[in-house]
A tleap script that builds the chain and sets N, CA, C and O, in Angstrom:
source leaprc.protein.ff14SB
mol = sequence {
  NMET LEU PHE GLU LYS PRO ASP TRP GLY GLU
  TYR LEU TYR PHE CYS SER LYS SER MET SER
  LEU LEU VAL PRO TYR SER VAL GLU LYS PHE
  ILE LEU ASP LEU TRP SER GLU ASN ILE LYS
  ASP SER VAL ILE THR GLN ILE ASP ALA LYS
  THR LYS LEU GLN GLU PHE SER LEU LYS ARG
  PHE LYS LYS LEU PRO ILE TYR LYS LEU ILE
  SER ASN THR GLY PRO ARG HIE LYS PRO LEU
  PHE LYS VAL GLY VAL LYS LEU ILE ASP THR
  LYS LEU PHE ILE ALA GLN GLY LYS SER LYS
  LYS ASP ALA GLU GLN ASN ALA ALA ILE ILE
  CYS LEU GLN ASN ILE ASN LYS CLEU
}
set mol.1.N position { 39.330 -32.850 13.077 }
set mol.1.CA position { 40.681 -32.937 13.585 }
set mol.1.C position { 41.664 -32.773 12.416 }
set mol.1.O position { 41.499 -33.389 11.363 }
set mol.2.N position { 42.669 -31.949 12.618 }
set mol.2.CA position { 43.615 -31.632 11.547 }
set mol.2.C position { 44.534 -32.814 11.236 }
set mol.2.O position { 44.745 -33.142 10.069 }
set mol.3.N position { 45.080 -33.453 12.270 }
set mol.3.CA position { 45.969 -34.591 12.082 }
set mol.3.C position { 45.332 -35.838 12.674 }
set mol.3.O position { 44.810 -35.816 13.789 }
set mol.4.N position { 45.381 -36.910 11.922 }
set mol.4.CA position { 44.846 -38.166 12.424 }
set mol.4.C position { 45.989 -39.040 12.906 }
set mol.4.O position { 47.109 -38.964 12.401 }
set mol.5.N position { 45.689 -39.856 13.876 }
set mol.5.CA position { 46.678 -40.799 14.395 }
set mol.5.C position { 46.978 -41.822 13.303 }
set mol.5.O position { 46.048 -42.390 12.731 }
set mol.6.N position { 48.262 -42.075 12.996 }
set mol.6.CA position { 48.593 -43.008 11.912 }
set mol.6.C position { 48.275 -44.447 12.302 }
set mol.6.O position { 48.242 -44.798 13.482 }
set mol.7.N position { 48.045 -45.259 11.297 }
set mol.7.CA position { 47.902 -46.690 11.507 }
set mol.7.C position { 49.315 -47.257 11.601 }
set mol.7.O position { 50.033 -47.283 10.601 }
set mol.8.N position { 49.728 -47.713 12.791 }
set mol.8.CA position { 51.114 -48.125 13.011 }
set mol.8.C position { 51.493 -49.340 12.196 }
set mol.8.O position { 52.680 -49.621 12.033 }
set mol.9.N position { 50.519 -50.069 11.678 }
set mol.9.CA position { 50.827 -51.219 10.830 }
set mol.9.C position { 51.444 -50.813 9.512 }
set mol.9.O position { 52.107 -51.627 8.870 }
set mol.10.N position { 51.248 -49.589 9.095 }
set mol.10.CA position { 51.785 -49.118 7.822 }
set mol.10.C position { 53.147 -48.457 7.971 }
set mol.10.O position { 53.678 -47.907 7.007 }
set mol.11.N position { 53.709 -48.506 9.155 }
set mol.11.CA position { 54.995 -47.877 9.405 }
set mol.11.C position { 56.042 -48.942 9.693 }
set mol.11.O position { 55.745 -49.985 10.275 }
set mol.12.N position { 57.249 -48.666 9.282 }
set mol.12.CA position { 58.376 -49.524 9.608 }
set mol.12.C position { 59.252 -48.793 10.604 }
set mol.12.O position { 59.392 -47.572 10.546 }
set mol.13.N position { 59.834 -49.538 11.506 }
set mol.13.CA position { 60.691 -48.943 12.519 }
set mol.13.C position { 62.137 -49.185 12.128 }
set mol.13.O position { 62.564 -50.332 12.000 }
set mol.14.N position { 62.883 -48.123 11.940 }
set mol.14.CA position { 64.298 -48.210 11.616 }
set mol.14.C position { 65.098 -47.717 12.808 }
set mol.14.O position { 64.783 -46.683 13.397 }
set mol.15.N position { 66.118 -48.454 13.152 }
set mol.15.CA position { 66.924 -48.086 14.319 }
set mol.15.C position { 68.391 -48.140 13.934 }
set mol.15.O position { 68.840 -49.092 13.296 }
set mol.16.N position { 69.118 -47.139 14.316 }
set mol.16.CA position { 70.558 -47.143 14.118 }
set mol.16.C position { 71.187 -46.621 15.394 }
set mol.16.O position { 70.483 -46.252 16.334 }
set mol.17.N position { 72.509 -46.589 15.430 }
set mol.17.CA position { 73.194 -46.118 16.634 }
set mol.17.C position { 72.882 -44.656 16.928 }
set mol.17.O position { 72.810 -44.255 18.090 }
set mol.18.N position { 72.698 -43.862 15.878 }
set mol.18.CA position { 72.540 -42.429 16.090 }
set mol.18.C position { 71.091 -41.992 16.229 }
set mol.18.O position { 70.815 -40.969 16.855 }
set mol.19.N position { 70.150 -42.757 15.651 }
set mol.19.CA position { 68.766 -42.323 15.731 }
set mol.19.C position { 67.830 -43.475 15.416 }
set mol.19.O position { 68.241 -44.493 14.857 }
set mol.20.N position { 66.601 -43.308 15.772 }
set mol.20.CA position { 65.592 -44.284 15.390 }
set mol.20.C position { 64.435 -43.527 14.758 }
set mol.20.O position { 64.108 -42.418 15.180 }
set mol.21.N position { 63.827 -44.115 13.764 }
set mol.21.CA position { 62.799 -43.435 12.985 }
set mol.21.C position { 61.606 -44.344 12.761 }
set mol.21.O position { 61.735 -45.565 12.674 }
set mol.22.N position { 60.458 -43.727 12.673 }
set mol.22.CA position { 59.283 -44.412 12.167 }
set mol.22.C position { 59.057 -43.872 10.770 }
set mol.22.O position { 58.799 -42.681 10.597 }
set mol.23.N position { 59.152 -44.731 9.779 }
set mol.23.CA position { 59.050 -44.297 8.396 }
set mol.23.C position { 57.822 -44.952 7.776 }
set mol.23.O position { 57.645 -46.164 7.896 }
set mol.24.N position { 56.982 -44.180 7.124 }
set mol.24.CA position { 55.825 -44.786 6.471 }
set mol.24.C position { 56.268 -45.821 5.445 }
set mol.24.O position { 57.252 -45.622 4.733 }
set mol.25.N position { 55.540 -46.916 5.377 }
set mol.25.CA position { 55.866 -47.983 4.439 }
set mol.25.C position { 55.942 -47.453 3.011 }
set mol.25.O position { 56.767 -47.918 2.225 }
set mol.26.N position { 55.106 -46.502 2.671 }
set mol.26.CA position { 55.108 -45.967 1.315 }
set mol.26.C position { 56.431 -45.280 0.976 }
set mol.26.O position { 56.837 -45.263 -0.186 }
set mol.27.N position { 57.105 -44.714 1.979 }
set mol.27.CA position { 58.413 -44.089 1.751 }
set mol.27.C position { 59.433 -45.158 1.381 }
set mol.27.O position { 60.220 -44.974 0.453 }
set mol.28.N position { 59.419 -46.277 2.107 }
set mol.28.CA position { 60.347 -47.359 1.797 }
set mol.28.C position { 60.090 -47.876 0.382 }
set mol.28.O position { 61.029 -48.091 -0.385 }
set mol.29.N position { 58.839 -48.073 0.045 }
set mol.29.CA position { 58.473 -48.561 -1.286 }
set mol.29.C position { 58.946 -47.578 -2.365 }
set mol.29.O position { 59.470 -47.996 -3.398 }
set mol.30.N position { 58.763 -46.292 -2.129 }
set mol.30.CA position { 59.193 -45.267 -3.072 }
set mol.30.C position { 60.710 -45.335 -3.292 }
set mol.30.O position { 61.186 -45.300 -4.427 }
set mol.31.N position { 61.446 -45.433 -2.204 }
set mol.31.CA position { 62.912 -45.468 -2.307 }
set mol.31.C position { 63.364 -46.736 -3.036 }
set mol.31.O position { 64.235 -46.679 -3.905 }
set mol.32.N position { 62.775 -47.872 -2.683 }
set mol.32.CA position { 63.162 -49.118 -3.355 }
set mol.32.C position { 62.804 -49.092 -4.833 }
set mol.32.O position { 63.566 -49.576 -5.670 }
set mol.33.N position { 61.642 -48.524 -5.153 }
set mol.33.CA position { 61.269 -48.399 -6.567 }
set mol.33.C position { 62.247 -47.504 -7.312 }
set mol.33.O position { 62.625 -47.790 -8.448 }
set mol.34.N position { 62.652 -46.421 -6.665 }
set mol.34.CA position { 63.550 -45.459 -7.282 }
set mol.34.C position { 64.949 -46.048 -7.498 }
set mol.34.O position { 65.577 -45.794 -8.526 }
set mol.35.N position { 65.431 -46.828 -6.539 }
set mol.35.CA position { 66.796 -47.334 -6.572 }
set mol.35.C position { 66.903 -48.804 -6.967 }
set mol.35.O position { 68.008 -49.348 -6.964 }
set mol.36.N position { 65.807 -49.461 -7.304 }
set mol.36.CA position { 65.837 -50.905 -7.541 }
set mol.36.C position { 66.829 -51.305 -8.643 }
set mol.36.O position { 67.548 -52.293 -8.494 }
set mol.37.N position { 66.871 -50.558 -9.731 }
set mol.37.CA position { 67.803 -50.894 -10.815 }
set mol.37.C position { 69.255 -50.760 -10.359 }
set mol.37.O position { 70.092 -51.602 -10.682 }
set mol.38.N position { 69.548 -49.696 -9.606 }
set mol.38.CA position { 70.914 -49.498 -9.110 }
set mol.38.C position { 71.294 -50.595 -8.129 }
set mol.38.O position { 72.433 -51.063 -8.124 }
set mol.39.N position { 70.342 -51.005 -7.298 }
set mol.39.CA position { 70.623 -52.062 -6.331 }
set mol.39.C position { 70.908 -53.364 -7.065 }
set mol.39.O position { 71.843 -54.083 -6.713 }
set mol.40.N position { 70.106 -53.674 -8.085 }
set mol.40.CA position { 70.315 -54.904 -8.857 }
set mol.40.C position { 71.652 -54.885 -9.593 }
set mol.40.O position { 72.329 -55.909 -9.683 }
set mol.41.N position { 72.032 -53.717 -10.119 }
set mol.41.CA position { 73.263 -53.601 -10.906 }
set mol.41.C position { 74.512 -53.409 -10.055 }
set mol.41.O position { 75.630 -53.483 -10.566 }
set mol.42.N position { 74.329 -53.163 -8.764 }
set mol.42.CA position { 75.487 -52.867 -7.916 }
set mol.42.C position { 76.367 -54.098 -7.757 }
set mol.42.O position { 75.909 -55.235 -7.867 }
set mol.43.N position { 77.620 -53.845 -7.500 }
set mol.43.CA position { 78.584 -54.913 -7.291 }
set mol.43.C position { 78.302 -55.537 -5.923 }
set mol.43.O position { 77.957 -54.843 -4.967 }
set mol.44.N position { 78.451 -56.817 -5.854 }
set mol.44.CA position { 78.257 -57.505 -4.583 }
set mol.44.C position { 79.261 -56.938 -3.586 }
set mol.44.O position { 80.396 -56.622 -3.941 }
set mol.45.N position { 78.832 -56.816 -2.351 }
set mol.45.CA position { 79.698 -56.271 -1.314 }
set mol.45.C position { 81.032 -57.002 -1.323 }
set mol.45.O position { 81.088 -58.230 -1.273 }
set mol.46.N position { 82.089 -56.231 -1.386 }
set mol.46.CA position { 83.407 -56.833 -1.415 }
set mol.46.C position { 83.931 -57.014 0.002 }
set mol.46.O position { 83.793 -56.138 0.856 }
set mol.47.N position { 84.529 -58.160 0.226 }
set mol.47.CA position { 85.071 -58.480 1.538 }
set mol.47.C position { 86.563 -58.184 1.505 }
set mol.47.O position { 87.252 -58.544 0.551 }
set mol.48.N position { 87.056 -57.530 2.544 }
set mol.48.CA position { 88.477 -57.177 2.572 }
set mol.48.C position { 89.352 -58.425 2.743 }
set mol.48.O position { 88.872 -59.500 3.105 }
set mol.49.N position { 90.625 -58.249 2.474 }
set mol.49.CA position { 91.571 -59.362 2.457 }
set mol.49.C position { 91.716 -60.020 3.827 }
set mol.49.O position { 91.820 -61.244 3.911 }
set mol.50.N position { 91.724 -59.234 4.897 }
set mol.50.CA position { 91.860 -59.826 6.236 }
set mol.50.C position { 90.680 -60.740 6.547 }
set mol.50.O position { 90.853 -61.812 7.128 }
set mol.51.N position { 89.492 -60.316 6.163 }
set mol.51.CA position { 88.304 -61.135 6.399 }
set mol.51.C position { 88.360 -62.412 5.584 }
set mol.51.O position { 88.067 -63.494 6.094 }
set mol.52.N position { 88.739 -62.290 4.311 }
set mol.52.CA position { 88.856 -63.476 3.460 }
set mol.52.C position { 89.880 -64.460 4.034 }
set mol.52.O position { 89.641 -65.666 4.080 }
set mol.53.N position { 91.012 -63.925 4.465 }
set mol.53.CA position { 92.064 -64.780 5.020 }
set mol.53.C position { 91.583 -65.454 6.308 }
set mol.53.O position { 91.844 -66.636 6.533 }
set mol.54.N position { 90.890 -64.704 7.134 }
set mol.54.CA position { 90.370 -65.262 8.388 }
set mol.54.C position { 89.376 -66.394 8.089 }
set mol.54.O position { 89.437 -67.454 8.711 }
set mol.55.N position { 88.474 -66.169 7.149 }
set mol.55.CA position { 87.498 -67.200 6.793 }
set mol.55.C position { 88.192 -68.444 6.235 }
set mol.55.O position { 87.843 -69.570 6.589 }
set mol.56.N position { 89.173 -68.229 5.362 }
set mol.56.CA position { 89.926 -69.350 4.794 }
set mol.56.C position { 90.633 -70.132 5.893 }
set mol.56.O position { 90.559 -71.360 5.938 }
set mol.57.N position { 91.315 -69.417 6.775 }
set mol.57.CA position { 92.082 -70.051 7.843 }
set mol.57.C position { 91.188 -70.835 8.797 }
set mol.57.O position { 91.528 -71.947 9.200 }
set mol.58.N position { 90.053 -70.259 9.157 }
set mol.58.CA position { 89.131 -70.955 10.053 }
set mol.58.C position { 88.539 -72.193 9.391 }
set mol.58.O position { 88.375 -73.229 10.034 }
set mol.59.N position { 88.224 -72.083 8.120 }
set mol.59.CA position { 87.632 -73.212 7.402 }
set mol.59.C position { 88.647 -74.349 7.252 }
set mol.59.O position { 88.320 -75.521 7.434 }
set mol.60.N position { 89.874 -73.976 6.918 }
set mol.60.CA position { 90.878 -75.000 6.603 }
set mol.60.C position { 91.631 -75.523 7.825 }
set mol.60.O position { 91.886 -76.721 7.940 }
set mol.61.N position { 91.987 -74.604 8.746 }
set mol.61.CA position { 92.837 -75.001 9.869 }
set mol.61.C position { 92.148 -74.910 11.234 }
set mol.61.O position { 92.693 -75.372 12.237 }
set mol.62.N position { 90.968 -74.324 11.271 }
set mol.62.CA position { 90.245 -74.099 12.535 }
set mol.62.C position { 91.018 -73.194 13.491 }
set mol.62.O position { 90.831 -73.256 14.706 }
set mol.63.N position { 91.885 -72.355 12.930 }
set mol.63.CA position { 92.685 -71.392 13.701 }
set mol.63.C position { 92.708 -70.068 12.963 }
set mol.63.O position { 92.594 -70.029 11.738 }
set mol.64.N position { 92.856 -68.981 13.712 }
set mol.64.CA position { 92.954 -67.654 13.122 }
set mol.64.C position { 94.364 -67.391 12.596 }
set mol.64.O position { 95.325 -67.965 13.108 }
set mol.65.N position { 94.503 -66.540 11.591 }
set mol.65.CA position { 95.842 -66.130 11.154 }
set mol.65.C position { 96.533 -65.368 12.291 }
set mol.65.O position { 95.878 -64.738 13.121 }
set mol.66.N position { 97.836 -65.436 12.310 }
set mol.66.CA position { 98.610 -64.741 13.346 }
set mol.66.C position { 99.327 -63.562 12.693 }
set mol.66.O position { 100.139 -63.738 11.784 }
set mol.67.N position { 99.014 -62.359 13.172 }
set mol.67.CA position { 99.667 -61.142 12.680 }
set mol.67.C position { 100.719 -60.722 13.689 }
set mol.67.O position { 100.488 -60.755 14.898 }
set mol.68.N position { 101.883 -60.323 13.176 }
set mol.68.CA position { 102.981 -59.911 14.058 }
set mol.68.C position { 103.570 -58.607 13.542 }
set mol.68.O position { 103.940 -58.500 12.373 }
set mol.69.N position { 103.653 -57.615 14.425 }
set mol.69.CA position { 104.298 -56.350 14.079 }
set mol.69.C position { 105.800 -56.578 14.065 }
set mol.69.O position { 106.390 -56.940 15.083 }
set mol.70.N position { 106.412 -56.368 12.917 }
set mol.70.CA position { 107.847 -56.597 12.775 }
set mol.70.C position { 108.623 -55.323 13.071 }
set mol.70.O position { 109.627 -55.351 13.782 }
set mol.71.N position { 108.155 -54.202 12.522 }
set mol.71.CA position { 108.844 -52.943 12.801 }
set mol.71.C position { 107.903 -51.765 12.628 }
set mol.71.O position { 106.886 -51.834 11.938 }
set mol.72.N position { 108.286 -50.690 13.279 }
set mol.72.CA position { 107.574 -49.418 13.186 }
set mol.72.C position { 108.657 -48.358 13.014 }
set mol.72.O position { 109.309 -47.966 13.982 }
set mol.73.N position { 108.843 -47.903 11.792 }
set mol.73.CA position { 109.921 -46.956 11.507 }
set mol.73.C position { 109.352 -45.648 10.996 }
set mol.73.O position { 108.152 -45.526 10.748 }
set mol.74.N position { 110.221 -44.685 10.845 }
set mol.74.CA position { 109.824 -43.385 10.320 }
set mol.74.C position { 109.454 -42.423 11.435 }
set mol.74.O position { 109.328 -42.817 12.594 }
set mol.75.N position { 109.282 -41.160 11.075 }
set mol.75.CA position { 108.912 -40.159 12.083 }
set mol.75.C position { 107.479 -40.399 12.586 }
set mol.75.O position { 106.690 -41.088 11.939 }
set mol.76.N position { 107.168 -39.829 13.726 }
set mol.76.CA position { 105.853 -40.047 14.337 }
set mol.76.C position { 104.713 -39.552 13.454 }
set mol.76.O position { 103.616 -40.109 13.489 }
set mol.77.N position { 104.963 -38.513 12.666 }
set mol.77.CA position { 103.898 -37.978 11.827 }
set mol.77.C position { 103.739 -38.753 10.514 }
set mol.77.O position { 102.767 -38.552 9.785 }
set mol.78.N position { 104.688 -39.630 10.219 }
set mol.78.CA position { 104.625 -40.410 8.978 }
set mol.78.C position { 105.270 -41.786 9.191 }
set mol.78.O position { 106.313 -42.093 8.615 }
set mol.79.N position { 104.623 -42.610 10.035 }
set mol.79.CA position { 105.233 -43.912 10.341 }
set mol.79.C position { 105.070 -44.901 9.195 }
set mol.79.O position { 104.213 -44.744 8.326 }
set mol.80.N position { 105.910 -45.914 9.221 }
set mol.80.CA position { 105.826 -47.013 8.269 }
set mol.80.C position { 105.852 -48.308 9.082 }
set mol.80.O position { 106.832 -48.610 9.765 }
set mol.81.N position { 104.771 -49.055 8.996 }
set mol.81.CA position { 104.634 -50.291 9.757 }
set mol.81.C position { 104.936 -51.471 8.857 }
set mol.81.O position { 104.524 -51.508 7.697 }
set mol.82.N position { 105.663 -52.438 9.406 }
set mol.82.CA position { 105.938 -53.678 8.702 }
set mol.82.C position { 105.310 -54.794 9.537 }
set mol.82.O position { 105.634 -54.970 10.711 }
set mol.83.N position { 104.404 -55.545 8.902 }
set mol.83.CA position { 103.647 -56.582 9.602 }
set mol.83.C position { 103.768 -57.888 8.830 }
set mol.83.O position { 103.814 -57.899 7.600 }
set mol.84.N position { 103.817 -58.981 9.571 }
set mol.84.CA position { 103.819 -60.303 8.965 }
set mol.84.C position { 102.564 -61.060 9.361 }
set mol.84.O position { 102.010 -60.838 10.438 }
set mol.85.N position { 102.120 -61.949 8.494 }
set mol.85.CA position { 100.975 -62.811 8.802 }
set mol.85.C position { 101.380 -64.247 8.500 }
set mol.85.O position { 102.075 -64.524 7.522 }
set mol.86.N position { 100.931 -65.152 9.362 }
set mol.86.CA position { 101.285 -66.561 9.207 }
set mol.86.C position { 100.066 -67.425 9.472 }
set mol.86.O position { 99.303 -67.195 10.411 }
set mol.87.N position { 99.908 -68.423 8.617 }
set mol.87.CA position { 98.914 -69.465 8.822 }
set mol.87.C position { 99.656 -70.733 9.211 }
set mol.87.O position { 100.880 -70.805 9.104 }
set mol.88.N position { 98.921 -71.716 9.655 }
set mol.88.CA position { 99.535 -73.003 9.962 }
set mol.88.C position { 100.130 -73.569 8.678 }
set mol.88.O position { 99.500 -73.523 7.622 }
set mol.89.N position { 101.336 -74.097 8.774 }
set mol.89.CA position { 102.028 -74.717 7.639 }
set mol.89.C position { 102.333 -73.752 6.497 }
set mol.89.O position { 102.435 -74.182 5.348 }
set mol.90.N position { 102.480 -72.464 6.782 }
set mol.90.CA position { 102.911 -71.513 5.752 }
set mol.90.C position { 104.067 -70.696 6.303 }
set mol.90.O position { 104.328 -70.668 7.506 }
set mol.91.N position { 104.741 -70.040 5.389 }
set mol.91.CA position { 105.798 -69.130 5.826 }
set mol.91.C position { 105.172 -67.816 6.285 }
set mol.91.O position { 103.963 -67.620 6.156 }
set mol.92.N position { 105.984 -66.933 6.813 }
set mol.92.CA position { 105.534 -65.605 7.243 }
set mol.92.C position { 105.510 -64.689 6.017 }
set mol.92.O position { 106.526 -64.516 5.344 }
set mol.93.N position { 104.349 -64.106 5.734 }
set mol.93.CA position { 104.210 -63.176 4.619 }
set mol.93.C position { 104.275 -61.768 5.172 }
set mol.93.O position { 103.500 -61.410 6.060 }
set mol.94.N position { 105.197 -60.962 4.655 }
set mol.94.CA position { 105.483 -59.635 5.206 }
set mol.94.C position { 105.063 -58.550 4.232 }
set mol.94.O position { 105.267 -58.656 3.023 }
set mol.95.N position { 104.466 -57.493 4.797 }
set mol.95.CA position { 104.078 -56.328 3.996 }
set mol.95.C position { 104.191 -55.086 4.862 }
set mol.95.O position { 104.352 -55.175 6.079 }
set mol.96.N position { 104.107 -53.938 4.227 }
set mol.96.CA position { 104.179 -52.693 4.989 }
set mol.96.C position { 103.046 -51.761 4.598 }
set mol.96.O position { 102.405 -51.927 3.560 }
set mol.97.N position { 102.816 -50.773 5.461 }
set mol.97.CA position { 101.765 -49.806 5.211 }
set mol.97.C position { 101.924 -48.600 6.114 }
set mol.97.O position { 102.760 -48.591 7.018 }
set mol.98.N position { 101.107 -47.573 5.861 }
set mol.98.CA position { 101.184 -46.330 6.631 }
set mol.98.C position { 100.513 -46.445 7.990 }
set mol.98.O position { 100.672 -45.570 8.841 }
set mol.99.N position { 99.765 -47.519 8.194 }
set mol.99.CA position { 99.156 -47.803 9.500 }
set mol.99.C position { 99.243 -49.309 9.714 }
set mol.99.O position { 99.496 -50.068 8.778 }
set mol.100.N position { 99.028 -49.735 10.969 }
set mol.100.CA position { 99.035 -51.172 11.235 }
set mol.100.C position { 97.957 -51.861 10.410 }
set mol.100.O position { 98.177 -52.937 9.855 }
set mol.101.N position { 96.802 -51.235 10.338 }
set mol.101.CA position { 95.684 -51.808 9.595 }
set mol.101.C position { 96.037 -51.993 8.122 }
set mol.101.O position { 95.779 -53.052 7.551 }
set mol.102.N position { 96.626 -50.966 7.505 }
set mol.102.CA position { 97.040 -51.065 6.103 }
set mol.102.C position { 98.081 -52.166 5.909 }
set mol.102.O position { 98.007 -52.942 4.956 }
set mol.103.N position { 99.041 -52.224 6.815 }
set mol.103.CA position { 100.095 -53.233 6.711 }
set mol.103.C position { 99.507 -54.634 6.851 }
set mol.103.O position { 99.917 -55.551 6.139 }
set mol.104.N position { 98.547 -54.808 7.766 }
set mol.104.CA position { 97.914 -56.114 7.933 }
set mol.104.C position { 97.101 -56.488 6.688 }
set mol.104.O position { 97.126 -57.639 6.251 }
set mol.105.N position { 96.387 -55.521 6.123 }
set mol.105.CA position { 95.628 -55.774 4.896 }
set mol.105.C position { 96.570 -56.197 3.764 }
set mol.105.O position { 96.297 -57.152 3.036 }
set mol.106.N position { 97.673 -55.474 3.632 }
set mol.106.CA position { 98.640 -55.778 2.570 }
set mol.106.C position { 99.266 -57.155 2.767 }
set mol.106.O position { 99.478 -57.889 1.802 }
set mol.107.N position { 99.562 -57.503 4.019 }
set mol.107.CA position { 100.112 -58.832 4.304 }
set mol.107.C position { 99.083 -59.914 3.991 }
set mol.107.O position { 99.431 -60.970 3.461 }
set mol.108.N position { 97.829 -59.658 4.314 }
set mol.108.CA position { 96.768 -60.625 4.020 }
set mol.108.C position { 96.610 -60.816 2.512 }
set mol.108.O position { 96.389 -61.936 2.050 }
set mol.109.N position { 96.721 -59.736 1.744 }
set mol.109.CA position { 96.634 -59.823 0.278 }
set mol.109.C position { 97.748 -60.715 -0.263 }
set mol.109.O position { 97.503 -61.597 -1.087 }
set mol.110.N position { 98.964 -60.481 0.205 }
set mol.110.CA position { 100.113 -61.277 -0.254 }
set mol.110.C position { 99.932 -62.739 0.130 }
set mol.110.O position { 100.194 -63.636 -0.670 }
set mol.111.N position { 99.483 -62.972 1.357 }
set mol.111.CA position { 99.252 -64.342 1.818 }
set mol.111.C position { 98.203 -65.036 0.955 }
set mol.111.O position { 98.408 -66.171 0.526 }
set mol.112.N position { 97.079 -64.362 0.697 }
set mol.112.CA position { 96.030 -64.952 -0.137 }
set mol.112.C position { 96.530 -65.259 -1.544 }
set mol.112.O position { 96.195 -66.300 -2.109 }
set mol.113.N position { 97.327 -64.359 -2.110 }
set mol.113.CA position { 97.858 -64.585 -3.450 }
set mol.113.C position { 98.749 -65.824 -3.475 }
set mol.113.O position { 98.733 -66.593 -4.437 }
set mol.114.N position { 99.520 -66.007 -2.414 }
set mol.114.CA position { 100.446 -67.140 -2.378 }
set mol.114.C position { 99.770 -68.466 -2.032 }
set mol.114.O position { 100.158 -69.506 -2.563 }
set mol.115.N position { 98.787 -68.449 -1.169 }
set mol.115.CA position { 98.124 -69.721 -0.833 }
set mol.115.C position { 97.225 -70.169 -1.963 }
set mol.115.O position { 96.941 -71.361 -2.081 }
set mol.116.N position { 96.766 -69.248 -2.801 }
set mol.116.CA position { 95.943 -69.643 -3.953 }
set mol.116.C position { 96.791 -70.352 -5.008 }
set mol.116.O position { 96.255 -71.075 -5.848 }
set mol.117.N position { 98.111 -70.150 -4.970 }
set mol.117.CA position { 99.008 -70.815 -5.920 }
set mol.117.C position { 99.290 -72.262 -5.517 }
set mol.117.O position { 99.710 -73.074 -6.342 }
set mol.118.N position { 99.058 -72.576 -4.249 }
set mol.118.CA position { 99.341 -73.924 -3.760 }
set mol.118.C position { 98.377 -74.955 -4.320 }
set mol.118.O position { 98.485 -76.139 -4.001 }
savepdb mol mol.pdb
quit
């Protein structure tokens, strides 16, 4: 017989939204051996400011930060969003960005910088 049935114990099953694969264990070992130094030297996954602020707020106040759209100015092809974020017992921290998401991130950064000073 030209091809033999593989021993399924030596395969790992990888699944993602777009595809699922059966990959031989030796392939995984090869990749990890090849990239192990880079993985060890890599920077720890960085958490964005909104996530950090949410975690801080939940830990300290048991409530989520409140984001409020203050204004949306500029032409439709190049808008400028102004967003504020507020925690319990803090003032409203305002920032702007080219999208709501950017403006919220920027407001979260400003808020984190100011609450760390307290």
